PDBQT receptor file of N, H, CA, C and O in Angstrom, charges set to zero:
ATOM      1  N   MET A   1      14.332  -1.725 -69.301  1.00  0.00    +0.000 N 
ATOM      2  CA  MET A   1      14.152  -1.509 -67.886  1.00  0.00    +0.000 C 
ATOM      3  C   MET A   1      12.758  -2.016 -67.496  1.00  0.00    +0.000 C 
ATOM      4  O   MET A   1      11.755  -1.643 -68.105  1.00  0.00    +0.000 OA
ATOM      5  N   ALA A   2      12.720  -2.850 -66.495  1.00  0.00    +0.000 N 
ATOM      6  H   ALA A   2      13.535  -3.152 -66.000  1.00  0.00    +0.000 HD
ATOM      7  CA  ALA A   2      11.461  -3.458 -66.078  1.00  0.00    +0.000 C 
ATOM      8  C   ALA A   2      10.578  -2.436 -65.370  1.00  0.00    +0.000 C 
ATOM      9  O   ALA A   2      11.055  -1.595 -64.608  1.00  0.00    +0.000 OA
ATOM     10  N   ARG A   3       9.312  -2.529 -65.637  1.00  0.00    +0.000 N 
ATOM     11  H   ARG A   3       8.925  -3.212 -66.257  1.00  0.00    +0.000 HD
ATOM     12  CA  ARG A   3       8.358  -1.632 -64.971  1.00  0.00    +0.000 C 
ATOM     13  C   ARG A   3       7.979  -2.214 -63.623  1.00  0.00    +0.000 C 
ATOM     14  O   ARG A   3       7.838  -3.428 -63.475  1.00  0.00    +0.000 OA
ATOM     15  N   THR A   4       7.815  -1.338 -62.640  1.00  0.00    +0.000 N 
ATOM     16  H   THR A   4       7.930  -0.352 -62.761  1.00  0.00    +0.000 HD
ATOM     17  CA  THR A   4       7.378  -1.782 -61.320  1.00  0.00    +0.000 C 
ATOM     18  C   THR A   4       5.997  -1.223 -61.060  1.00  0.00    +0.000 C 
ATOM     19  O   THR A   4       5.621  -0.178 -61.591  1.00  0.00    +0.000 OA
ATOM     20  N   ASN A   5       5.253  -1.927 -60.244  1.00  0.00    +0.000 N 
ATOM     21  H   ASN A   5       5.558  -2.776 -59.813  1.00  0.00    +0.000 HD
ATOM     22  CA  ASN A   5       3.919  -1.429 -59.925  1.00  0.00    +0.000 C 
ATOM     23  C   ASN A   5       4.051  -0.297 -58.892  1.00  0.00    +0.000 C 
ATOM     24  O   ASN A   5       5.090  -0.175 -58.242  1.00  0.00    +0.000 OA
ATOM     25  N   PRO A   6       3.024   0.517 -58.742  1.00  0.00    +0.000 N 
ATOM     26  CA  PRO A   6       3.107   1.678 -57.844  1.00  0.00    +0.000 C 
ATOM     27  C   PRO A   6       3.425   1.304 -56.397  1.00  0.00    +0.000 C 
ATOM     28  O   PRO A   6       4.135   2.047 -55.720  1.00  0.00    +0.000 OA
ATOM     29  N   PHE A   7       2.922   0.176 -55.910  1.00  0.00    +0.000 N 
ATOM     30  H   PHE A   7       2.345  -0.428 -56.460  1.00  0.00    +0.000 HD
ATOM     31  CA  PHE A   7       3.182  -0.225 -54.532  1.00  0.00    +0.000 C 
ATOM     32  C   PHE A   7       4.668  -0.510 -54.319  1.00  0.00    +0.000 C 
ATOM     33  O   PHE A   7       5.248  -0.075 -53.324  1.00  0.00    +0.000 OA
ATOM     34  N   THR A   8       5.276  -1.232 -55.243  1.00  0.00    +0.000 N 
ATOM     35  H   THR A   8       4.805  -1.585 -56.051  1.00  0.00    +0.000 HD
ATOM     36  CA  THR A   8       6.711  -1.523 -55.151  1.00  0.00    +0.000 C 
ATOM     37  C   THR A   8       7.521  -0.235 -55.249  1.00  0.00    +0.000 C 
ATOM     38  O   THR A   8       8.495  -0.044 -54.520  1.00  0.00    +0.000 OA
ATOM     39  N   PHE A   9       7.111   0.640 -56.153  1.00  0.00    +0.000 N 
ATOM     40  H   PHE A   9       6.321   0.484 -56.745  1.00  0.00    +0.000 HD
ATOM     41  CA  PHE A   9       7.811   1.911 -56.299  1.00  0.00    +0.000 C 
ATOM     42  C   PHE A   9       7.786   2.700 -54.992  1.00  0.00    +0.000 C 
ATOM     43  O   PHE A   9       8.815   3.231 -54.575  1.00  0.00    +0.000 OA
ATOM     44  N   LEU A  10       6.637   2.784 -54.348  1.00  0.00    +0.000 N 
ATOM     45  H   LEU A  10       5.801   2.352 -54.686  1.00  0.00    +0.000 HD
ATOM     46  CA  LEU A  10       6.539   3.516 -53.083  1.00  0.00    +0.000 C 
ATOM     47  C   LEU A  10       7.382   2.870 -51.993  1.00  0.00    +0.000 C 
ATOM     48  O   LEU A  10       7.953   3.573 -51.158  1.00  0.00    +0.000 OA
ATOM     49  N   GLN A  11       7.469   1.543 -51.987  1.00  0.00    +0.000 N 
ATOM     50  H   GLN A  11       7.006   0.972 -52.665  1.00  0.00    +0.000 HD
ATOM     51  CA  GLN A  11       8.333   0.864 -51.027  1.00  0.00    +0.000 C 
ATOM     52  C   GLN A  11       9.798   1.228 -51.263  1.00  0.00    +0.000 C 
ATOM     53  O   GLN A  11      10.548   1.450 -50.312  1.00  0.00    +0.000 OA
ATOM     54  N   GLN A  12      10.199   1.287 -52.520  1.00  0.00    +0.000 N 
ATOM     55  H   GLN A  12       9.590   1.107 -53.293  1.00  0.00    +0.000 HD
ATOM     56  CA  GLN A  12      11.571   1.652 -52.856  1.00  0.00    +0.000 C 
ATOM     57  C   GLN A  12      11.863   3.105 -52.484  1.00  0.00    +0.000 C 
ATOM     58  O   GLN A  12      12.946   3.415 -51.989  1.00  0.00    +0.000 OA
ATOM     59  N   VAL A  13      10.912   3.980 -52.719  1.00  0.00    +0.000 N 
ATOM     60  H   VAL A  13      10.031   3.728 -53.121  1.00  0.00    +0.000 HD
ATOM     61  CA  VAL A  13      11.082   5.387 -52.358  1.00  0.00    +0.000 C 
ATOM     62  C   VAL A  13      11.239   5.515 -50.848  1.00  0.00    +0.000 C 
ATOM     63  O   VAL A  13      12.108   6.250 -50.380  1.00  0.00    +0.000 OA
ATOM     64  N   ARG A  14      10.422   4.820 -50.089  1.00  0.00    +0.000 N 
ATOM     65  H   ARG A  14       9.716   4.222 -50.469  1.00  0.00    +0.000 HD
ATOM     66  CA  ARG A  14      10.511   4.868 -48.627  1.00  0.00    +0.000 C 
ATOM     67  C   ARG A  14      11.864   4.332 -48.151  1.00  0.00    +0.000 C 
ATOM     68  O   ARG A  14      12.457   4.891 -47.228  1.00  0.00    +0.000 OA
ATOM     69  N   ALA A  15      12.353   3.263 -48.767  1.00  0.00    +0.000 N 
ATOM     70  H   ALA A  15      11.871   2.809 -49.516  1.00  0.00    +0.000 HD
ATOM     71  CA  ALA A  15      13.648   2.692 -48.389  1.00  0.00    +0.000 C 
ATOM     72  C   ALA A  15      14.782   3.681 -48.686  1.00  0.00    +0.000 C 
ATOM     73  O   ALA A  15      15.698   3.829 -47.877  1.00  0.00    +0.000 OA
ATOM     74  N   GLU A  16      14.729   4.353 -49.833  1.00  0.00    +0.000 N 
ATOM     75  H   GLU A  16      13.985   4.232 -50.491  1.00  0.00    +0.000 HD
ATOM     76  CA  GLU A  16      15.774   5.322 -50.173  1.00  0.00    +0.000 C 
ATOM     77  C   GLU A  16      15.695   6.554 -49.270  1.00  0.00    +0.000 C 
ATOM     78  O   GLU A  16      16.725   7.115 -48.898  1.00  0.00    +0.000 OA
ATOM     79  N   THR A  17      14.492   6.973 -48.920  1.00  0.00    +0.000 N 
ATOM     80  H   THR A  17      13.655   6.517 -49.223  1.00  0.00    +0.000 HD
ATOM     81  CA  THR A  17      14.322   8.126 -48.037  1.00  0.00    +0.000 C 
ATOM     82  C   THR A  17      14.887   7.839 -46.655  1.00  0.00    +0.000 C 
ATOM     83  O   THR A  17      15.392   8.746 -45.994  1.00  0.00    +0.000 OA
ATOM     84  N   ALA A  18      14.811   6.610 -46.217  1.00  0.00    +0.000 N 
ATOM     85  H   ALA A  18      14.401   5.873 -46.754  1.00  0.00    +0.000 HD
ATOM     86  CA  ALA A  18      15.357   6.245 -44.909  1.00  0.00    +0.000 C 
ATOM     87  C   ALA A  18      16.879   6.348 -44.884  1.00  0.00    +0.000 C 
ATOM     88  O   ALA A  18      17.466   6.509 -43.814  1.00  0.00    +0.000 OA
ATOM     89  N   LYS A  19      17.525   6.259 -46.046  1.00  0.00    +0.000 N 
ATOM     90  H   LYS A  19      17.048   6.129 -46.915  1.00  0.00    +0.000 HD
ATOM     91  CA  LYS A  19      18.986   6.333 -46.127  1.00  0.00    +0.000 C 
ATOM     92  C   LYS A  19      19.511   7.768 -46.086  1.00  0.00    +0.000 C 
ATOM     93  O   LYS A  19      20.702   7.985 -45.865  1.00  0.00    +0.000 OA
ATOM     94  N   VAL A  20      18.646   8.729 -46.294  1.00  0.00    +0.000 N 
ATOM     95  H   VAL A  20      17.679   8.553 -46.473  1.00  0.00    +0.000 HD
ATOM     96  CA  VAL A  20      19.065  10.132 -46.367  1.00  0.00    +0.000 C 
ATOM     97  C   VAL A  20      19.459  10.626 -44.982  1.00  0.00    +0.000 C 
ATOM     98  O   VAL A  20      18.774  10.357 -43.996  1.00  0.00    +0.000 OA
ATOM     99  N   SER A  21      20.575  11.355 -44.921  1.00  0.00    +0.000 N 
ATOM    100  H   SER A  21      21.132  11.574 -45.723  1.00  0.00    +0.000 HD
ATOM    101  CA  SER A  21      20.951  11.980 -43.643  1.00  0.00    +0.000 C 
ATOM    102  C   SER A  21      20.401  13.407 -43.644  1.00  0.00    +0.000 C 
ATOM    103  O   SER A  21      20.926  14.289 -44.325  1.00  0.00    +0.000 OA
ATOM    104  N   TRP A  22      19.359  13.611 -42.885  1.00  0.00    +0.000 N 
ATOM    105  H   TRP A  22      18.932  12.894 -42.332  1.00  0.00    +0.000 HD
ATOM    106  CA  TRP A  22      18.675  14.884 -42.862  1.00  0.00    +0.000 C 
ATOM    107  C   TRP A  22      19.423  15.854 -41.953  1.00  0.00    +0.000 C 
ATOM    108  O   TRP A  22      19.956  15.439 -40.923  1.00  0.00    +0.000 OA
ATOM    109  N   PRO A  23      19.476  17.150 -42.316  1.00  0.00    +0.000 N 
ATOM    110  CA  PRO A  23      20.157  18.121 -41.461  1.00  0.00    +0.000 C 
ATOM    111  C   PRO A  23      19.360  18.381 -40.184  1.00  0.00    +0.000 C 
ATOM    112  O   PRO A  23      18.140  18.226 -40.147  1.00  0.00    +0.000 OA
ATOM    113  N   SER A  24      20.082  18.777 -39.148  1.00  0.00    +0.000 N 
ATOM    114  H   SER A  24      21.073  18.903 -39.178  1.00  0.00    +0.000 HD
ATOM    115  CA  SER A  24      19.410  19.096 -37.891  1.00  0.00    +0.000 C 
ATOM    116  C   SER A  24      18.754  20.473 -38.009  1.00  0.00    +0.000 C 
ATOM    117  O   SER A  24      18.983  21.209 -38.969  1.00  0.00    +0.000 OA
ATOM    118  N   ARG A  25      17.943  20.794 -37.021  1.00  0.00    +0.000 N 
ATOM    119  H   ARG A  25      17.757  20.195 -36.242  1.00  0.00    +0.000 HD
ATOM    120  CA  ARG A  25      17.277  22.102 -37.027  1.00  0.00    +0.000 C 
ATOM    121  C   ARG A  25      18.317  23.220 -36.980  1.00  0.00    +0.000 C 
ATOM    122  O   ARG A  25      18.163  24.245 -37.643  1.00  0.00    +0.000 OA
ATOM    123  N   ARG A  26      19.374  23.020 -36.196  1.00  0.00    +0.000 N 
ATOM    124  H   ARG A  26      19.500  22.187 -35.656  1.00  0.00    +0.000 HD
ATOM    125  CA  ARG A  26      20.432  24.033 -36.069  1.00  0.00    +0.000 C 
ATOM    126  C   ARG A  26      21.151  24.237 -37.408  1.00  0.00    +0.000 C 
ATOM    127  O   ARG A  26      21.398  25.374 -37.808  1.00  0.00    +0.000 OA
ATOM    128  N   GLU A  27      21.485  23.154 -38.093  1.00  0.00    +0.000 N 
ATOM    129  H   GLU A  27      21.284  22.230 -37.768  1.00  0.00    +0.000 HD
ATOM    130  CA  GLU A  27      22.142  23.259 -39.397  1.00  0.00    +0.000 C 
ATOM    131  C   GLU A  27      21.255  23.970 -40.412  1.00  0.00    +0.000 C 
ATOM    132  O   GLU A  27      21.732  24.782 -41.205  1.00  0.00    +0.000 OA
ATOM    133  N   THR A  28      19.971  23.661 -40.381  1.00  0.00    +0.000 N 
ATOM    134  H   THR A  28      19.584  23.002 -39.737  1.00  0.00    +0.000 HD
ATOM    135  CA  THR A  28      19.038  24.302 -41.303  1.00  0.00    +0.000 C 
ATOM    136  C   THR A  28      18.925  25.791 -41.014  1.00  0.00    +0.000 C 
ATOM    137  O   THR A  28      18.900  26.602 -41.940  1.00  0.00    +0.000 OA
ATOM    138  N   THR A  29      18.858  26.157 -39.738  1.00  0.00    +0.000 N 
ATOM    139  H   THR A  29      18.878  25.498 -38.986  1.00  0.00    +0.000 HD
ATOM    140  CA  THR A  29      18.761  27.565 -39.356  1.00  0.00    +0.000 C 
ATOM    141  C   THR A  29      20.002  28.327 -39.778  1.00  0.00    +0.000 C 
ATOM    142  O   THR A  29      19.895  29.418 -40.339  1.00  0.00    +0.000 OA
ATOM    143  N   ILE A  30      21.177  27.772 -39.517  1.00  0.00    +0.000 N 
ATOM    144  H   ILE A  30      21.264  26.886 -39.061  1.00  0.00    +0.000 HD
ATOM    145  CA  ILE A  30      22.428  28.446 -39.879  1.00  0.00    +0.000 C 
ATOM    146  C   ILE A  30      22.532  28.600 -41.397  1.00  0.00    +0.000 C 
ATOM    147  O   ILE A  30      22.927  29.659 -41.885  1.00  0.00    +0.000 OA
ATOM    148  N   SER A  31      22.184  27.566 -42.135  1.00  0.00    +0.000 N 
ATOM    149  H   SER A  31      21.863  26.706 -41.739  1.00  0.00    +0.000 HD
ATOM    150  CA  SER A  31      22.230  27.637 -43.602  1.00  0.00    +0.000 C 
ATOM    151  C   SER A  31      21.267  28.702 -44.128  1.00  0.00    +0.000 C 
ATOM    152  O   SER A  31      21.601  29.449 -45.048  1.00  0.00    +0.000 OA
ATOM    153  N   THR A  32      20.087  28.765 -43.548  1.00  0.00    +0.000 N 
ATOM    154  H   THR A  32      19.815  28.158 -42.801  1.00  0.00    +0.000 HD
ATOM    155  CA  THR A  32      19.104  29.758 -43.973  1.00  0.00    +0.000 C 
ATOM    156  C   THR A  32      19.603  31.167 -43.697  1.00  0.00    +0.000 C 
ATOM    157  O   THR A  32      19.472  32.046 -44.549  1.00  0.00    +0.000 OA
ATOM    158  N   LEU A  33      20.171  31.396 -42.523  1.00  0.00    +0.000 N 
ATOM    159  H   LEU A  33      20.278  30.682 -41.831  1.00  0.00    +0.000 HD
ATOM    160  CA  LEU A  33      20.711  32.713 -42.203  1.00  0.00    +0.000 C 
ATOM    161  C   LEU A  33      21.857  33.090 -43.133  1.00  0.00    +0.000 C 
ATOM    162  O   LEU A  33      21.960  34.242 -43.555  1.00  0.00    +0.000 OA
ATOM    163  N   MET A  34      22.714  32.133 -43.452  1.00  0.00    +0.000 N 
ATOM    164  H   MET A  34      22.631  31.198 -43.109  1.00  0.00    +0.000 HD
ATOM    165  CA  MET A  34      23.816  32.408 -44.369  1.00  0.00    +0.000 C 
ATOM    166  C   MET A  34      23.297  32.787 -45.753  1.00  0.00    +0.000 C 
ATOM    167  O   MET A  34      23.850  33.676 -46.399  1.00  0.00    +0.000 OA
ATOM    168  N   VAL A  35      22.256  32.130 -46.205  1.00  0.00    +0.000 N 
ATOM    169  H   VAL A  35      21.807  31.408 -45.680  1.00  0.00    +0.000 HD
ATOM    170  CA  VAL A  35      21.669  32.468 -47.507  1.00  0.00    +0.000 C 
ATOM    171  C   VAL A  35      21.132  33.899 -47.478  1.00  0.00    +0.000 C 
ATOM    172  O   VAL A  35      21.367  34.667 -48.411  1.00  0.00    +0.000 OA
ATOM    173  N   PHE A  36      20.416  34.260 -46.416  1.00  0.00    +0.000 N 
ATOM    174  H   PHE A  36      20.225  33.637 -45.658  1.00  0.00    +0.000 HD
ATOM    175  CA  PHE A  36      19.878  35.624 -46.324  1.00  0.00    +0.000 C 
ATOM    176  C   PHE A  36      20.994  36.663 -46.265  1.00  0.00    +0.000 C 
ATOM    177  O   PHE A  36      20.884  37.725 -46.879  1.00  0.00    +0.000 OA
ATOM    178  N   LEU A  37      22.065  36.369 -45.533  1.00  0.00    +0.000 N 
ATOM    179  H   LEU A  37      22.155  35.507 -45.034  1.00  0.00    +0.000 HD
ATOM    180  CA  LEU A  37      23.198  37.296 -45.477  1.00  0.00    +0.000 C 
ATOM    181  C   LEU A  37      23.848  37.467 -46.845  1.00  0.00    +0.000 C 
ATOM    182  O   LEU A  37      24.152  38.588 -47.254  1.00  0.00    +0.000 OA
ATOM    183  N   MET A  38      24.057  36.375 -47.542  1.00  0.00    +0.000 N 
ATOM    184  H   MET A  38      23.809  35.465 -47.209  1.00  0.00    +0.000 HD
ATOM    185  CA  MET A  38      24.678  36.458 -48.865  1.00  0.00    +0.000 C 
ATOM    186  C   MET A  38      23.784  37.211 -49.850  1.00  0.00    +0.000 C 
ATOM    187  O   MET A  38      24.278  37.960 -50.693  1.00  0.00    +0.000 OA
ATOM    188  N   VAL A  39      22.480  37.015 -49.744  1.00  0.00    +0.000 N 
ATOM    189  H   VAL A  39      22.079  36.407 -49.059  1.00  0.00    +0.000 HD
ATOM    190  CA  VAL A  39      21.548  37.752 -50.606  1.00  0.00    +0.000 C 
ATOM    191  C   VAL A  39      21.621  39.243 -50.299  1.00  0.00    +0.000 C 
ATOM    192  O   VAL A  39      21.604  40.065 -51.216  1.00  0.00    +0.000 OA
ATOM    193  N   ALA A  40      21.703  39.603 -49.014  1.00  0.00    +0.000 N 
ATOM    194  H   ALA A  40      21.717  38.935 -48.269  1.00  0.00    +0.000 HD
ATOM    195  CA  ALA A  40      21.803  41.011 -48.637  1.00  0.00    +0.000 C 
ATOM    196  C   ALA A  40      23.101  41.626 -49.149  1.00  0.00    +0.000 C 
ATOM    197  O   ALA A  40      23.096  42.735 -49.683  1.00  0.00    +0.000 OA
ATOM    198  N   PHE A  41      24.225  40.900 -48.987  1.00  0.00    +0.000 N 
ATOM    199  H   PHE A  41      24.229  39.999 -48.553  1.00  0.00    +0.000 HD
ATOM    200  CA  PHE A  41      25.503  41.413 -49.488  1.00  0.00    +0.000 C 
ATOM    201  C   PHE A  41      25.505  41.545 -51.006  1.00  0.00    +0.000 C 
ATOM    202  O   PHE A  41      25.986  42.545 -51.538  1.00  0.00    +0.000 OA
ATOM    203  N   ALA A  42      24.975  40.553 -51.703  1.00  0.00    +0.000 N 
ATOM    204  H   ALA A  42      24.585  39.741 -51.270  1.00  0.00    +0.000 HD
ATOM    205  CA  ALA A  42      24.923  40.612 -53.163  1.00  0.00    +0.000 C 
ATOM    206  C   ALA A  42      24.022  41.759 -53.625  1.00  0.00    +0.000 C 
ATOM    207  O   ALA A  42      24.347  42.456 -54.586  1.00  0.00    +0.000 OA
ATOM    208  N   SER A  43      22.898  41.954 -52.947  1.00  0.00    +0.000 N 
ATOM    209  H   SER A  43      22.634  41.388 -52.166  1.00  0.00    +0.000 HD
ATOM    210  CA  SER A  43      21.996  43.051 -53.310  1.00  0.00    +0.000 C 
ATOM    211  C   SER A  43      22.680  44.398 -53.126  1.00  0.00    +0.000 C 
ATOM    212  O   SER A  43      22.585  45.268 -53.992  1.00  0.00    +0.000 OA
ATOM    213  N   ALA A  44      23.372  44.574 -51.999  1.00  0.00    +0.000 N 
ATOM    214  H   ALA A  44      23.450  43.867 -51.296  1.00  0.00    +0.000 HD
ATOM    215  CA  ALA A  44      24.076  45.831 -51.745  1.00  0.00    +0.000 C 
ATOM    216  C   ALA A  44      25.180  46.044 -52.785  1.00  0.00    +0.000 C 
ATOM    217  O   ALA A  44      25.345  47.150 -53.301  1.00  0.00    +0.000 OA
ATOM    218  N   PHE A  45      25.929  44.993 -53.089  1.00  0.00    +0.000 N 
ATOM    219  H   PHE A  45      25.795  44.094 -52.670  1.00  0.00    +0.000 HD
ATOM    220  CA  PHE A  45      27.001  45.102 -54.082  1.00  0.00    +0.000 C 
ATOM    221  C   PHE A  45      26.457  45.525 -55.438  1.00  0.00    +0.000 C 
ATOM    222  O   PHE A  45      26.969  46.466 -56.046  1.00  0.00    +0.000 OA
ATOM    223  N   PHE A  46      25.425  44.840 -55.917  1.00  0.00    +0.000 N 
ATOM    224  H   PHE A  46      25.010  44.076 -55.424  1.00  0.00    +0.000 HD
ATOM    225  CA  PHE A  46      24.881  45.168 -57.233  1.00  0.00    +0.000 C 
ATOM    226  C   PHE A  46      24.203  46.531 -57.242  1.00  0.00    +0.000 C 
ATOM    227  O   PHE A  46      24.181  47.194 -58.278  1.00  0.00    +0.000 OA
ATOM    228  N   PHE A  47      23.653  46.962 -56.122  1.00  0.00    +0.000 N 
ATOM    229  H   PHE A  47      23.670  46.423 -55.280  1.00  0.00    +0.000 HD
ATOM    230  CA  PHE A  47      23.091  48.307 -56.043  1.00  0.00    +0.000 C 
ATOM    231  C   PHE A  47      24.191  49.349 -56.214  1.00  0.00    +0.000 C 
ATOM    232  O   PHE A  47      24.034  50.311 -56.965  1.00  0.00    +0.000 OA
ATOM    233  N   VAL A  48      25.303  49.150 -55.511  1.00  0.00    +0.000 N 
ATOM    234  H   VAL A  48      25.430  48.368 -54.900  1.00  0.00    +0.000 HD
ATOM    235  CA  VAL A  48      26.421  50.097 -55.611  1.00  0.00    +0.000 C 
ATOM    236  C   VAL A  48      26.998  50.095 -57.024  1.00  0.00    +0.000 C 
ATOM    237  O   VAL A  48      27.277  51.158 -57.578  1.00  0.00    +0.000 OA
ATOM    238  N   VAL A  49      27.177  48.925 -57.604  1.00  0.00    +0.000 N 
ATOM    239  H   VAL A  49      26.950  48.062 -57.154  1.00  0.00    +0.000 HD
ATOM    240  CA  VAL A  49      27.704  48.850 -58.972  1.00  0.00    +0.000 C 
ATOM    241  C   VAL A  49      26.741  49.504 -59.953  1.00  0.00    +0.000 C 
ATOM    242  O   VAL A  49      27.183  50.203 -60.865  1.00  0.00    +0.000 OA
ATOM    243  N   ASP A  50      25.454  49.297 -59.793  1.00  0.00    +0.000 N 
ATOM    244  H   ASP A  50      25.095  48.729 -59.053  1.00  0.00    +0.000 HD
ATOM    245  CA  ASP A  50      24.465  49.913 -60.680  1.00  0.00    +0.000 C 
ATOM    246  C   ASP A  50      24.495  51.429 -60.557  1.00  0.00    +0.000 C 
ATOM    247  O   ASP A  50      24.416  52.136 -61.562  1.00  0.00    +0.000 OA
ATOM    248  N   MET A  51      24.609  51.934 -59.334  1.00  0.00    +0.000 N 
ATOM    249  H   MET A  51      24.674  51.361 -58.517  1.00  0.00    +0.000 HD
ATOM    250  CA  MET A  51      24.686  53.390 -59.147  1.00  0.00    +0.000 C 
ATOM    251  C   MET A  51      25.956  53.960 -59.785  1.00  0.00    +0.000 C 
ATOM    252  O   MET A  51      25.920  55.019 -60.411  1.00  0.00    +0.000 OA
ATOM    253  N   ALA A  52      27.080  53.252 -59.622  1.00  0.00    +0.000 N 
ATOM    254  H   ALA A  52      27.109  52.392 -59.114  1.00  0.00    +0.000 HD
ATOM    255  CA  ALA A  52      28.338  53.721 -60.210  1.00  0.00    +0.000 C 
ATOM    256  C   ALA A  52      28.250  53.725 -61.735  1.00  0.00    +0.000 C 
ATOM    257  O   ALA A  52      28.689  54.682 -62.373  1.00  0.00    +0.000 OA
ATOM    258  N   LEU A  53      27.702  52.692 -62.313  1.00  0.00    +0.000 N 
ATOM    259  H   LEU A  53      27.346  51.914 -61.795  1.00  0.00    +0.000 HD
ATOM    260  CA  LEU A  53      27.559  52.646 -63.767  1.00  0.00    +0.000 C 
ATOM    261  C   LEU A  53      26.590  53.715 -64.268  1.00  0.00    +0.000 C 
ATOM    262  O   LEU A  53      26.830  54.334 -65.305  1.00  0.00    +0.000 OA
ATOM    263  N   ALA A  54      25.508  53.931 -63.541  1.00  0.00    +0.000 N 
ATOM    264  H   ALA A  54      25.314  53.429 -62.699  1.00  0.00    +0.000 HD
ATOM    265  CA  ALA A  54      24.556  54.978 -63.938  1.00  0.00    +0.000 C 
ATOM    266  C   ALA A  54      25.218  56.344 -63.884  1.00  0.00    +0.000 C 
ATOM    267  O   ALA A  54      25.007  57.177 -64.765  1.00  0.00    +0.000 OA
ATOM    268  N   TYR A  55      26.017  56.574 -62.851  1.00  0.00    +0.000 N 
ATOM    269  H   TYR A  55      26.189  55.897 -62.135  1.00  0.00    +0.000 HD
ATOM    270  CA  TYR A  55      26.744  57.837 -62.755  1.00  0.00    +0.000 C 
ATOM    271  C   TYR A  55      27.731  57.979 -63.907  1.00  0.00    +0.000 C 
ATOM    272  O   TYR A  55      27.835  59.046 -64.513  1.00  0.00    +0.000 OA
ATOM    273  N   GLY A  56      28.455  56.903 -64.209  1.00  0.00    +0.000 N 
ATOM    274  H   GLY A  56      28.370  56.036 -63.716  1.00  0.00    +0.000 HD
ATOM    275  CA  GLY A  56      29.427  56.943 -65.303  1.00  0.00    +0.000 C 
ATOM    276  C   GLY A  56      28.768  57.178 -66.645  1.00  0.00    +0.000 C 
ATOM    277  O   GLY A  56      29.268  57.974 -67.440  1.00  0.00    +0.000 OA
ATOM    278  N   VAL A  57      27.671  56.516 -66.915  1.00  0.00    +0.000 N 
ATOM    279  H   VAL A  57      27.266  55.869 -66.269  1.00  0.00    +0.000 HD
ATOM    280  CA  VAL A  57      26.961  56.717 -68.180  1.00  0.00    +0.000 C 
ATOM    281  C   VAL A  57      26.412  58.138 -68.231  1.00  0.00    +0.000 C 
ATOM    282  O   VAL A  57      26.465  58.782 -69.279  1.00  0.00    +0.000 OA
ATOM    283  N   GLY A  58      25.893  58.629 -67.127  1.00  0.00    +0.000 N 
ATOM    284  H   GLY A  58      25.851  58.105 -66.275  1.00  0.00    +0.000 HD
ATOM    285  CA  GLY A  58      25.390  60.013 -67.101  1.00  0.00    +0.000 C 
ATOM    286  C   GLY A  58      26.493  61.017 -67.354  1.00  0.00    +0.000 C 
ATOM    287  O   GLY A  58      26.285  62.011 -68.051  1.00  0.00    +0.000 OA
ATOM    288  N   ALA A  59      27.682  60.764 -66.788  1.00  0.00    +0.000 N 
ATOM    289  H   ALA A  59      27.851  59.957 -66.222  1.00  0.00    +0.000 HD
ATOM    290  CA  ALA A  59      28.813  61.668 -67.000  1.00  0.00    +0.000 C 
ATOM    291  C   ALA A  59      29.247  61.638 -68.458  1.00  0.00    +0.000 C 
ATOM    292  O   ALA A  59      29.562  62.686 -69.021  1.00  0.00    +0.000 OA
ATOM    293  N   VAL A  60      29.271  60.475 -69.079  1.00  0.00    +0.000 N 
ATOM    294  H   VAL A  60      29.014  59.624 -68.621  1.00  0.00    +0.000 HD
ATOM    295  CA  VAL A  60      29.666  60.367 -70.487  1.00  0.00    +0.000 C 
ATOM    296  C   VAL A  60      28.627  61.050 -71.371  1.00  0.00    +0.000 C 
ATOM    297  O   VAL A  60      28.986  61.702 -72.351  1.00  0.00    +0.000 OA
ATOM    298  N   MET A  61      27.369  60.912 -71.044  1.00  0.00    +0.000 N 
ATOM    299  H   MET A  61      27.078  60.383 -70.248  1.00  0.00    +0.000 HD
ATOM    300  CA  MET A  61      26.305  61.520 -71.881  1.00  0.00    +0.000 C 
ATOM    301  C   MET A  61      26.324  63.039 -71.813  1.00  0.00    +0.000 C 
ATOM    302  O   MET A  61      25.918  63.703 -72.766  1.00  0.00    +0.000 OA
ATOM    303  N   THR A  62      26.789  63.601 -70.698  1.00  0.00    +0.000 N 
ATOM    304  H   THR A  62      27.118  63.061 -69.924  1.00  0.00    +0.000 HD
ATOM    305  CA  THR A  62      26.794  65.071 -70.590  1.00  0.00    +0.000 C 
ATOM    306  C   THR A  62      28.071  65.685 -71.126  1.00  0.00    +0.000 C 
ATOM    307  O   THR A  62      28.191  66.910 -71.140  1.00  0.00    +0.000 OA
ATOM    308  N   LEU A  63      29.032  64.884 -71.567  1.00  0.00    +0.000 N 
ATOM    309  H   LEU A  63      28.935  63.888 -71.555  1.00  0.00    +0.000 HD
ATOM    310  CA  LEU A  63      30.278  65.441 -72.108  1.00  0.00    +0.000 C 
ATOM    311  C   LEU A  63      30.070  66.229 -73.384  1.00  0.00    +0.000 C 
ATOM    312  O   LEU A  63      30.783  67.204 -73.623  1.00  0.00    +0.000 OA
ATOM    313  N   GLY A  64      29.141  65.847 -74.187  1.00  0.00    +0.000 N 
ATOM    314  H   GLY A  64      28.561  65.055 -73.993  1.00  0.00    +0.000 HD
ATOM    315  CA  GLY A  64      28.930  66.494 -75.477  1.00  0.00    +0.000 C 
ATOM    316  C   GLY A  64      28.149  67.790 -75.412  1.00  0.00    +0.000 C 
ATOM    317  O   GLY A  64      27.998  68.461 -76.433  1.00  0.00    +0.000 OA
ATOM    318  N   ARG A  65      27.662  68.153 -74.281  1.00  0.00    +0.000 N 
ATOM    319  H   ARG A  65      27.785  67.608 -73.452  1.00  0.00    +0.000 HD
ATOM    320  CA  ARG A  65      26.823  69.353 -74.191  1.00  0.00    +0.000 C 
ATOM    321  C   ARG A  65      27.617  70.603 -74.121  1.00  0.00    +0.000 C 
ATOM    322  O   ARG A  65      27.048  71.692 -74.042  1.00  0.00    +0.000 OA
TER     323      ARG A  65
């Protein structure tokens, strides 16, 4: 693979960056909100599952008493 000098490399990077279809502000905002919602739902789900498992383990541990 041939080596390119830094100036040529930067020209190629700029040309490839121009081809990218960047999301609009609205698309970015909606995507960000969806990520936060999914994180909140996942956090709540794992909190409930953790509490249920802790309760179950506690119930099993007290059976022998």
